[in-house]
C-alpha positions as CSV (number, residue, x, y, z in Angstrom):
1,M,1.5,18.0,49.7
2,S,1.8,18.8,46.0
3,M,5.4,18.2,45.0
4,N,5.2,19.0,41.3
5,L,8.9,18.3,40.7
6,G,10.1,18.2,37.1
7,V,12.8,15.8,35.7
8,H,15.2,18.8,35.6
9,H,14.8,19.1,39.4
10,L,15.6,15.4,39.9
11,R,18.6,15.6,37.6
12,A,20.0,18.6,39.5
13,I,19.5,16.9,42.9
14,V,21.2,13.6,41.7
15,A,24.1,15.5,40.1
16,V,24.9,17.5,43.2
17,A,24.6,14.3,45.3
18,D,27.0,12.4,43.0
19,H,29.6,15.2,42.8
20,R,29.2,16.7,46.3
21,S,29.8,20.0,44.7
22,F,27.5,22.5,43.0
23,T,30.4,23.7,40.7
24,V,31.3,20.2,39.5
25,A,27.6,19.2,39.1
26,A,26.9,22.3,37.1
27,T,29.8,21.5,34.7
28,H,28.5,18.0,34.4
29,L,25.0,19.1,33.5
30,G,26.3,21.9,31.2
31,V,24.6,24.7,33.1
32,V,25.9,27.7,35.1
33,Q,26.2,27.2,38.9
34,S,23.8,29.9,39.8
35,S,21.1,28.2,37.7
36,L,21.8,24.8,39.3
37,S,21.6,26.3,42.8
38,R,18.2,27.9,42.0
39,T,16.9,24.6,40.7
40,V,17.9,22.7,43.8
41,L,16.5,25.5,46.1
42,E,13.3,25.4,44.2
43,A,13.1,21.6,44.6
44,E,13.7,22.0,48.4
45,R,11.0,24.6,48.6
46,R,8.5,22.4,46.8
47,L,9.4,19.4,49.0
48,Q,9.4,21.6,52.1
49,T,12.6,20.0,53.4
50,P,16.3,20.6,53.0
51,L,18.2,18.0,50.9
52,F,21.7,19.2,51.4
53,R,23.8,20.7,54.2
54,R,26.1,23.3,52.5
55,S,29.4,24.6,53.7
56,T,32.3,26.4,52.1
57,R,34.1,23.1,51.7
58,R,31.5,20.4,50.9
59,V,27.9,19.5,50.2
60,V,26.4,16.7,52.3
61,L,23.0,15.0,51.8
62,T,20.6,15.2,54.7
63,T,18.7,12.1,55.7
64,D,15.7,13.3,53.7
65,G,18.0,14.1,50.8
66,E,19.3,10.5,50.8
67,A,15.8,9.2,50.5
68,V,14.8,11.6,47.8
69,V,18.0,10.9,45.7
70,A,17.3,7.1,45.9
71,V,13.8,7.6,44.4
72,A,15.0,10.3,42.0
73,R,17.6,7.9,40.5
74,G,14.9,5.3,39.7
75,V,12.7,7.9,38.2
76,I,15.5,9.3,36.0
77,E,16.4,5.8,34.8
78,Q,12.8,5.1,33.8
79,V,12.5,8.5,32.0
80,D,15.8,8.0,30.2
81,A,14.8,4.4,29.2
82,G,11.5,5.8,27.9
83,L,13.2,8.6,26.0
84,E,15.6,6.2,24.5
85,H,12.7,4.0,23.4
86,I,10.9,7.0,21.8
87,E,14.1,8.0,20.1
88,G,14.6,4.4,18.8
89,Y,11.0,4.2,17.7
90,L,11.3,7.5,15.7
91,A,14.6,6.3,14.2
92,G,13.1,2.9,13.3
93,T,15.4,1.0,15.6
94,R,12.9,0.1,18.3
95,G,9.3,-1.0,18.4
96,S,7.6,-4.0,16.8
97,I,6.3,-5.1,13.5
98,T,3.6,-7.7,12.7
99,I,3.7,-9.1,9.1
100,A,0.8,-11.2,7.9
101,T,1.7,-13.6,5.1
102,L,1.0,-16.9,3.3
103,P,2.7,-20.0,4.8
104,S,4.8,-20.6,1.6
105,L,6.1,-17.0,1.7
106,A,6.8,-17.2,5.4
107,A,9.1,-20.2,4.7
108,T,10.8,-19.0,1.5
109,L,10.6,-15.2,0.9
110,L,10.7,-13.9,4.5
111,P,13.7,-15.6,6.1
112,P,16.5,-13.8,4.2
113,V,14.7,-10.5,4.6
114,I,14.2,-11.0,8.3
115,R,17.8,-12.0,8.7
116,R,19.0,-8.7,7.1
117,Y,16.5,-6.6,9.0
118,Q,17.6,-8.0,12.3
119,E,21.2,-7.3,11.5
120,L,20.3,-3.7,11.0
121,H,17.6,-3.3,13.6
122,P,18.3,-5.9,16.4
123,D,16.0,-4.2,18.9
124,V,12.8,-4.3,16.8
125,V,10.6,-7.3,17.6
126,L,9.2,-9.1,14.6
127,H,6.0,-11.1,14.6
128,V,5.0,-13.3,11.6
129,E,1.4,-14.3,11.2
130,D,1.4,-17.0,8.6
131,D,-2.1,-18.0,7.5
132,L,-4.4,-18.5,4.5
133,S,-5.2,-15.6,2.2
134,D,-8.5,-14.8,3.8
135,Q,-7.0,-14.6,7.3
136,V,-4.1,-12.6,6.0
137,A,-6.6,-10.0,4.6
138,E,-8.4,-10.0,7.9
139,H,-5.2,-9.4,9.9
140,L,-4.5,-6.4,7.7
141,Q,-8.0,-5.0,7.7
142,S,-8.3,-5.2,11.5
143,G,-4.9,-3.6,12.1
144,R,-3.5,-6.7,13.7
145,A,-0.8,-6.7,11.0
146,D,1.2,-3.7,9.9
147,L,2.0,-5.2,6.5
148,A,1.1,-8.2,4.4
149,L,2.9,-10.3,1.9
150,T,0.2,-12.0,-0.1
151,T,-1.5,-12.3,-3.4
152,D,-3.4,-9.4,-4.9
153,P,-5.9,-8.3,-2.2
154,E,-9.6,-7.9,-2.9
155,N,-11.0,-4.3,-2.3
156,S,-7.6,-3.0,-3.3
157,K,-8.9,0.6,-3.0
158,D,-8.4,0.2,0.7
159,Y,-4.7,-0.7,0.4
160,V,-1.4,0.5,-1.0
161,V,-0.3,-2.5,-3.1
162,R,3.1,-3.1,-4.6
163,P,3.9,-6.2,-6.6
164,I,7.3,-7.8,-5.6
165,A,7.2,-11.2,-7.4
166,E,5.4,-13.6,-9.6
167,D,5.5,-17.3,-9.3
168,S,4.3,-19.6,-12.1
169,F,2.6,-22.9,-11.7
170,F,4.0,-26.4,-11.9
171,L,2.4,-29.8,-11.7
172,A,3.8,-31.8,-8.8
173,V,3.8,-35.5,-9.6
174,H,5.2,-38.8,-8.3
175,P,8.5,-39.5,-10.0
176,A,7.0,-42.7,-11.5
177,H,4.0,-40.7,-13.0
178,R,3.7,-40.7,-16.8
179,Y,4.1,-36.9,-16.8
180,A,7.3,-36.9,-14.7
181,E,9.5,-37.0,-17.9
182,A,7.4,-34.5,-19.8
183,G,8.9,-31.1,-20.6
184,V,5.6,-29.4,-20.1
185,V,2.1,-30.3,-19.2
186,N,-1.0,-28.5,-20.6
187,W,-3.7,-27.5,-18.2
188,T,-6.1,-29.4,-20.5
189,D,-4.2,-32.6,-19.8
190,L,-5.4,-32.5,-16.2
191,Q,-9.0,-33.5,-17.2
192,T,-8.2,-37.1,-16.7
193,E,-5.9,-36.8,-13.7
194,P,-7.1,-37.3,-10.1
195,M,-6.4,-34.0,-8.3
196,I,-4.9,-33.4,-4.9
197,A,-6.2,-29.9,-4.1
198,F,-5.7,-27.1,-1.5
199,G,-8.7,-25.9,0.4
200,P,-11.0,-23.3,-1.2
201,A,-9.6,-20.5,1.2
202,S,-6.1,-21.0,-0.2
203,S,-4.7,-18.5,-2.6
204,V,-3.1,-21.4,-4.5
205,Q,-6.5,-23.1,-5.0
206,Q,-8.2,-19.9,-6.1
207,A,-5.5,-19.4,-8.8
208,V,-5.8,-23.1,-9.8
209,A,-9.5,-22.9,-10.1
210,R,-9.3,-20.0,-12.4
211,A,-6.7,-21.7,-14.6
212,L,-8.8,-24.9,-14.9
213,R,-11.9,-22.9,-15.6
214,D,-10.1,-21.0,-18.4
215,A,-8.8,-24.3,-19.8
216,G,-12.4,-25.7,-19.8
217,V,-11.5,-28.7,-17.7
218,S,-12.8,-30.0,-14.4
219,P,-10.7,-32.9,-13.1
220,A,-11.9,-35.1,-10.3
221,T,-10.7,-33.9,-6.9
222,I,-10.2,-36.8,-4.6
223,V,-8.6,-35.1,-1.6
224,R,-8.4,-31.6,-0.3
225,A,-5.9,-30.4,2.3
226,Q,-4.7,-27.1,3.8
227,N,-1.1,-27.9,4.6
228,V,1.6,-28.0,2.0
229,A,3.2,-31.0,3.6
230,A,-0.1,-32.9,3.5
231,I,-0.5,-32.1,-0.2
232,A,3.1,-33.3,-0.9
233,G,2.6,-36.5,1.1
234,L,-0.6,-37.3,-0.7
235,V,1.0,-36.8,-4.1
236,A,4.1,-38.8,-3.1
237,S,1.8,-41.7,-2.2
238,G,0.6,-41.8,-5.9
239,L,-3.0,-40.7,-5.1
240,G,-3.0,-37.9,-7.6
241,V,-1.3,-34.7,-8.9
242,A,-1.2,-31.2,-7.6
243,P,-0.7,-27.8,-9.4
244,V,1.5,-25.7,-7.2
245,P,3.2,-22.3,-7.6
246,G,7.0,-21.7,-7.4
247,F,7.1,-20.4,-3.8
248,V,5.4,-23.7,-2.7
249,L,7.9,-26.1,-4.4
250,P,10.7,-25.7,-1.9
251,L,8.3,-26.8,0.9
252,M,7.6,-30.1,-1.0
253,R,11.2,-31.2,-1.6
254,F,11.1,-33.6,1.3
255,A,8.6,-35.8,-0.6
256,G,10.9,-36.3,-3.6
257,L,8.3,-35.2,-6.1
258,T,8.9,-34.1,-9.7
259,A,7.7,-30.6,-10.8
260,V,6.7,-30.1,-14.4
261,Q,5.9,-26.7,-15.9
262,L,2.3,-26.1,-16.7
263,V,1.3,-24.4,-19.9
264,P,0.0,-22.0,-20.9
265,Q,1.9,-20.3,-18.1
266,R,-0.2,-19.1,-15.2
267,S,1.1,-17.2,-12.2
268,R,0.3,-15.5,-9.0
269,T,1.4,-12.0,-8.2
270,I,2.9,-11.6,-4.8
271,T,2.4,-8.2,-3.3
272,L,3.6,-6.1,-0.4
273,V,0.5,-4.4,1.1
274,H,-0.5,-2.0,3.8
275,H,-3.7,-0.3,4.7
276,R,-4.1,3.1,3.0
277,D,-5.6,4.8,6.1
278,R,-2.8,3.7,8.5
279,P,0.6,5.5,8.3
280,L,3.7,3.3,8.4
281,S,5.7,3.5,11.6
282,P,9.5,4.2,11.3
283,A,10.3,0.6,12.0
284,V,7.9,-0.6,9.3
285,R,9.4,1.9,6.8
286,A,12.8,0.5,7.7
287,W,11.4,-2.9,6.9
288,V,10.3,-1.7,3.5
289,D,13.7,-0.3,2.9
290,V,15.3,-3.7,3.6
291,V,12.8,-5.4,1.2
292,D,13.8,-2.9,-1.5
293,Q,17.5,-3.6,-0.9
294,Y,16.8,-7.4,-1.1
295,L,14.8,-7.0,-4.4
296,G,17.4,-4.6,-5.8
297,A,20.3,-7.0,-5.1
298,Q,20.3,-10.6,-6.1
299,P,17.3,-12.4,-4.5
300,Q,17.5,-16.2,-4.1
301,K,16.7,-18.0,-7.2
302,L,13.6,-20.2,-7.0
303,P,12.0,-22.2,-9.8
304,G,9.2,-20.3,-11.5
305,V,9.7,-17.2,-9.4
306,H,10.2,-13.8,-11.2
307,W,11.3,-11.0,-8.8
308,I,10.0,-7.5,-9.5
309,R,12.6,-4.9,-8.7
310,P,11.4,-1.8,-6.8
311,E,10.3,1.3,-8.8
312,G,8.9,3.3,-5.9
313,R,8.5,3.0,-2.2
314,L,5.4,1.5,-0.6
315,G,3.2,4.3,0.5
316,S,4.7,6.9,-1.8
């Protein structure tokens, strides 16, 4: 038997069952009674069974009607929940966002933005993929991430890129190191210093390598590590020094290190990026709005970090 009932049939049946009156049910649904009666009769015809016993005084469900109404309620609840989700998605208040970012940014830049976003959009699920720059680029390219907070991406023609901050480099040293009391340290001074370095896949090490190359120096690297905490611990042990950018410094405070400005000043540009061929969902656009609000207000002050106020929307 092909039932082929629409949601409007189910809503009509449930309304009559709830109100035990075609007149009251029609008022509740905002339709005229004759239209509601035709809808219920059509549903009964398609089901090939009466759902109500009608009299001049009342409307009573039949046994089949009780069974149909029970199922109809569940279907309507699912449909309404789905429609609410669609409405929320289109309004940017439902759905999910995946943000790929560097570990230092996940710990410093993202938290206040996420807090504000969740206050405005509590039903949107946020996922943060914190990884090295190569993996961040891979997440964005594959579509696993909707947005990325990272350094300037390679193959920028594939992306819409907007700078949001720059963080300059400092030399992290043990408090007893001879440079700890210096006002500034020149990159050329690092020639004789044992270096604690990030791995080659790190955006930090890529920027450091360029700065050292431009300065014409090649200090001895005695240890490489991927994790900021590991770098900080190694420097705190007195094994060497580490050039690090401003967004990394807060993650190294536990080690009690001293940070000295490196000159000439070198910096990384931190960008908000999405793939040019993938349109932003409403929830992601709402995220970009919150980032704009954050940058346009008074972002947290971090050593060596210069915030770039928004001049245009991402994707515009």
